[in-house]
C-alpha positions in Angstrom: -21.3 23.2 -43.8 -20.2 19.9 -42.2 -20.7 16.8 -44.3 -22.4 13.6 -43.0 -19.1 11.9 -42.4 -17.7 14.8 -40.5 -20.8 15.0 -38.3 -20.6 11.2 -37.7 -16.9 11.5 -36.8 -17.7 14.4 -34.4 -20.4 12.3 -32.8 -18.0 9.3 -32.3 -15.3 11.6 -30.8 -17.8 13.2 -28.4 -19.2 9.8 -27.3 -15.6 8.6 -26.8 -14.9 11.6 -24.6 -18.0 11.1 -22.5 -17.1 7.4 -22.0 -13.5 8.3 -21.0 -14.5 11.1 -18.6 -17.3 9.0 -16.9 -14.8 6.1 -16.4 -12.1 8.4 -15.1 -14.6 10.3 -12.8 -16.0 7.1 -11.3 -12.5 5.8 -10.7 -11.3 9.1 -9.2 -14.4 9.2 -6.9 -13.7 5.6 -5.7 -10.1 6.3 -4.9 -10.8 9.7 -3.5 -12.8 7.9 -0.8 -9.8 5.6 -0.2 -7.4 8.6 -0.1 -9.7 10.4 2.4 -9.9 7.4 4.7 -6.1 6.9 4.5 -5.2 10.6 5.1 -7.6 11.1 8.0 -6.5 7.8 9.5 -2.8 9.0 9.5 -3.8 12.4 10.9 -5.5 10.5 13.8 -2.6 8.0 14.1 -4.6 5.0 12.7 -3.9 2.6 9.8 -7.0 3.2 7.7 -7.9 0.5 5.1 -5.1 -2.0 4.6 -6.6 -5.5 4.5 -8.3 -5.6 1.1 -5.4 -5.5 -1.4 -2.0 -3.9 -0.8 -2.5 -0.8 1.4 -6.2 -1.3 1.0 -6.2 -0.3 -2.6 -9.1 -2.7 -3.4 -11.2 -1.3 -0.6 -13.3 0.9 -3.0 -14.1 -2.2 -5.1 -15.2 -4.0 -1.9 -17.3 -1.0 -0.9 -19.0 -0.9 -4.3 -19.9 -4.6 -4.1 -21.2 -4.1 -0.6 -23.5 -1.2 -1.7 -24.9 -3.2 -4.6 -25.6 -6.3 -2.5 -27.1 -4.4 0.5 -30.9 -4.5 1.0 -32.7 -1.5 -0.4 -35.0 -0.3 2.4 -37.7 2.3 1.8 -39.7 4.0 4.7 -43.4 3.1 4.6 -44.6 6.7 4.7 -42.1 8.1 2.2 -43.2 9.7 -1.1 -41.9 6.9 -3.3 -41.5 8.8 -6.6 -39.6 11.7 -5.1 -37.7 9.4 -2.7 -36.3 7.5 -5.7 -35.8 10.6 -7.8 -33.7 12.6 -5.3 -30.4 10.6 -5.4 -30.6 10.2 -9.2 -31.1 13.9 -9.6 -28.1 14.7 -7.4 -25.9 12.2 -9.1 -26.8 13.4 -12.7 -26.4 17.1 -11.9 -23.0 16.5 -10.2 -21.7 14.7 -13.3 -23.3 17.1 -15.8 -21.1 20.0 -14.8 -17.9 18.1 -15.7 -19.0 18.3 -19.4 -17.7 21.9 -19.8 -14.5 21.5 -17.7 -11.3 21.7 -20.0 -8.5 19.5 -18.7 -5.8 20.6 -21.2 -5.2 22.1 -24.7 -5.8 18.9 -26.7 -4.0 17.5 -29.7 -4.2 17.2 -33.5 -4.5 13.9 -35.3 -5.1 13.5 -39.1 -6.0 17.2 -39.3 -8.7 17.0 -36.6 -8.2 18.9 -33.3 -9.4 17.0 -30.3 -9.8 19.1 -27.1 -9.5 17.6 -23.7 -13.1 18.7 -23.0 -16.5 17.2 -23.9 -17.9 20.5 -25.1 -16.5 24.0 -25.2 -19.2 26.6 -24.3 -18.4 30.3 -24.5 -20.5 30.6 -21.2 -19.0 27.6 -19.5 -18.7 29.2 -16.1 -22.4 30.3 -16.2 -23.4 26.8 -17.2 -21.6 25.3 -14.2 -23.1 27.7 -11.7 -26.6 27.0 -13.2 -26.2 23.2 -12.9 -24.6 23.2 -9.5 -27.2 25.5 -8.1 -29.9 22.9 -8.9 -28.0 20.2 -6.9 -29.6 21.5 -3.6 -33.0 20.3 -4.9 -31.9 16.6 -4.6 -30.9 17.2 -0.9 -34.1 19.1 -0.1 -36.3 16.6 -1.9 -34.5 13.7 -0.1 -35.1 15.3 3.2 -38.8 16.0 2.6 -39.7 12.8 0.8 -38.3 10.5 3.6 -41.1 11.7 5.9 -38.7 11.7 8.8 -37.7 14.5 11.2 -34.0 14.4 10.9 -33.8 14.2 7.1 -36.3 17.1 6.9 -34.0 19.2 9.1 -31.0 18.3 7.0 -32.9 19.3 3.8 -33.9 22.7 5.3 -30.4 23.3 6.5 -29.0 22.6 3.0 -31.5 25.0 1.4 -30.7 27.9 3.8 -26.9 27.1 3.4 -27.2 27.2 -0.4 -28.9 30.6 -0.3 -26.2 32.0 2.1 -23.1 30.7 0.3 -24.1 30.7 -3.4 -24.2 34.5 -3.3 -20.6 34.7 -2.0 -19.5 32.0 -4.4 -20.8 34.0 -7.4 -19.4 37.3 -6.1 -15.9 35.7 -5.6 -15.4 35.1 -9.3 -16.7 38.4 -10.6 -13.2 39.9 -10.1 -11.7 37.2 -12.3 -14.3 37.8 -14.9 -13.6 41.6 -15.0 -9.9 40.8 -15.5 -10.5 38.0 -18.1 -13.4 39.7 -20.0 -15.0 36.4 -20.8 -17.2 33.6 -19.4 -15.3 30.9 -21.4 -13.2 28.7 -19.2 -10.7 28.3 -21.9 -10.5 32.0 -22.4 -9.9 32.5 -18.7 -7.1 30.0 -18.6 -5.5 31.4 -21.8 -5.5 34.8 -20.2 -3.2 33.3 -17.4 -0.5 32.2 -19.8 3.1 33.5 -19.4 4.6 35.5 -16.5 3.8 38.8 -14.8 5.8 41.8 -16.0 6.3 44.8 -13.7 7.8 47.9 -15.4 8.8 45.9 -18.4 10.8 43.5 -16.2 9.9 39.7 -16.2 9.2 38.7 -12.6 9.1 34.9 -13.4 5.8 34.7 -11.4 3.2 32.8 -13.3 0.4 35.1 -14.7 -2.1 33.4 -12.5 -5.2 35.3 -11.1 -4.4 34.2 -7.5 -1.7 37.0 -7.4 -4.3 39.7 -8.2 -7.3 38.1 -6.7 -6.2 36.5 -3.4 -9.3 37.7 -1.5 -11.6 36.5 -4.3 -9.9 33.1 -4.1 -10.3 32.8 -0.3 -14.0 33.8 -0.5 -14.5 31.3 -3.4 -12.9 28.4 -1.7 -14.6 28.9 1.7 -18.0 29.3 0.0 -17.2 26.2 -2.2 -16.6 24.1 0.9 -19.9 25.2 2.3 -21.7 24.5 -1.0 -20.4 21.0 -1.1 -21.5 20.3 2.5 -18.0 19.4 3.7 -16.4 19.8 7.1 -16.5 22.2 8.8 -19.7 23.2 7.0 -21.4 19.8 6.8 -24.5 20.8 8.8 -27.0 19.2 6.4 -25.5 15.8 7.4 -24.4 16.6 11.0 -24.1 13.1 12.3 -23.7 14.3 15.9 -26.9 16.3 15.7 -29.1 14.8 12.9 -27.9 11.1 12.8 -27.1 11.4 9.1 -29.2 14.3 8.0 -30.9 14.3 4.6 -29.8 10.7 3.8 -30.6 9.1 7.1 -33.4 7.0 5.5 -31.4 5.9 2.4 -29.6 2.6 1.9 -27.9 0.6 -0.8 -27.0 2.3 -4.1 -29.3 5.3 -3.4 -27.2 6.0 -0.4 -24.0 5.6 -2.4 -25.3 8.0 -5.1 -25.4 10.9 -2.6 -21.8 10.3 -1.7 -20.7 9.9 -5.3 -22.5 13.3 -6.1 -20.7 14.9 -3.1 -17.3 13.8 -4.2 -18.0 14.7 -7.9 -19.0 18.2 -6.6 -15.7 18.4 -4.7 -13.9 17.6 -8.0 -15.9 20.2 -9.9 -15.2 23.1 -7.5 -11.5 22.1 -7.3 -11.3 22.1 -11.1 -12.9 25.6 -11.1 -10.4 26.8 -8.6 -7.6 25.5 -10.7 -9.0 27.1 -13.9 -10.0 30.5 -12.4 -7.1 31.2 -10.1 -4.2 28.9 -10.7 -3.6 29.0 -14.5 -5.4 25.7 -15.3 -3.1 23.4 -17.2 -0.4 26.0 -17.7 3.1 24.9 -16.5 6.5 24.0 -17.8 6.2 22.1 -21.1 9.1 20.6 -23.0 10.2 17.6 -25.1 8.5 15.9 -28.0 5.0 16.6 -29.1 3.5 13.7 -27.1 5.1 14.9 -23.9 3.9 18.5 -24.6 0.3 17.1 -24.9 0.5 15.1 -21.7 2.3 17.6 -19.5 -0.5 20.2 -19.4 -2.9 17.5 -18.2 -0.4 16.4 -15.6 -0.1 20.0 -14.2 -3.9 20.3 -14.1 -4.3 17.1 -12.2 -1.5 18.0 -9.8 -3.2 21.3 -8.9 -6.5 19.5 -8.6 -5.0 17.0 -6.3 -3.7 19.8 -4.0 -7.2 21.2 -3.6 -8.7 17.8 -2.9 -6.0 17.1 -0.3 -6.8 20.4 1.4 -10.5 19.2 1.5 -9.4 16.0 3.3 -6.9 17.8 5.6 -9.7 20.2 6.6 -11.9 17.3 7.5 -9.2 15.7 9.7 -8.3 18.9 11.6 -11.3 21.3 12.0 -14.5 20.8 14.1 -18.0 21.4 12.8 -19.4 24.9 13.1 -22.6 25.6 15.0 -25.4 26.4 12.6 -25.8 30.0 13.8 -22.0 30.5 13.3 -22.3 29.0 9.8 -25.1 31.4 8.8 -23.4 34.4 10.4 -20.1 33.6 8.7 -21.8 33.6 5.3 -24.0 36.7 5.6 -21.8 38.9 7.9 -18.3 38.1 6.6 -18.1 36.3 3.2 -20.8 38.4 1.5 -19.4 41.9 2.5 -15.9 40.8 1.7 -17.0 39.5 -1.7 -18.8 42.8 -2.5 -15.7 44.8 -1.3 -13.4 42.8 -3.5 -15.6 43.6 -6.5 -15.5 47.3 -5.7 -11.7 47.4 -5.4 -11.2 45.3 -8.5 -13.5 47.4 -10.6 -11.7 50.7 -9.5 -8.3 49.2 -10.3 -9.4 47.8 -13.7 -11.0 51.2 -14.6 -7.9 53.0 -13.5 -5.5 50.8 -15.5 -7.7 50.9 -18.6 -7.8 54.7 -18.6 -4.1 55.1 -18.0 
């Protein structure tokens, strides 16, 4: 049984982890907006932000100050309590799921092992799906509470979109779970260590799930883009159709909270893709102990950056789907493909376990 001093030390370490992750997340979100504007600008042969600081690097700070100083306007006929609650709910839920994401193995100091993770749940994947599925309530409540036609349509679209794509998102990872045999994110990553062996021969291919679950990964990532309301599935916002969708009537920091939640959700689904299909933090490690601690975090962040860049690249190159196309794609393509992937994976796993 832990003593009082051990419990106090554990509490201090946990609070320190929370503080570090929150600061890193807020900084990452700020500069993800800068990166997105820069990349999309170069795709469209524009400069992007370049006036505020070198290469516009202080633009996120200027944007933050602008949001804080802007007038906070509330529609007269809005449901005030829910109107205020919606952005806070979305922001809180988006950050809550980061608590169970492991970023690396961790390190040992003075006999204490400190993991690069706030808390290690043995059902971490289930926790993330439970929390992220609640995020749609903030969008639906924002659309309804504004008492305006365009936000209401955006909220209804988001609800229908969530029902369509959350099923495919869940089915896409079932194949990985059958292979890993655990809901623990650390367990799934540890199962991807080493290299694939065929007939006793080392292939030097990383033991990543992407090589045995390519269909599951494609279904997961397409459904994840729709779940995070990003182009080409950003119908709940749909500026060309709904002005701004569910957040049309929001301003100042409440408006900023919706976008912070959106970028935090992008980071979460990209982290999950890295953990489930691309070996998490596994990569070449060498050198002294300090370098062997840092390198896994570097590999994780590099893989995460690739997914986030793909998000931005997609926004700069693809047009928005029509809403009927979006729903048909979810129900008539992604869902059947996800079910078929589970059937094939289950037969292969059963055949391998019996042989």
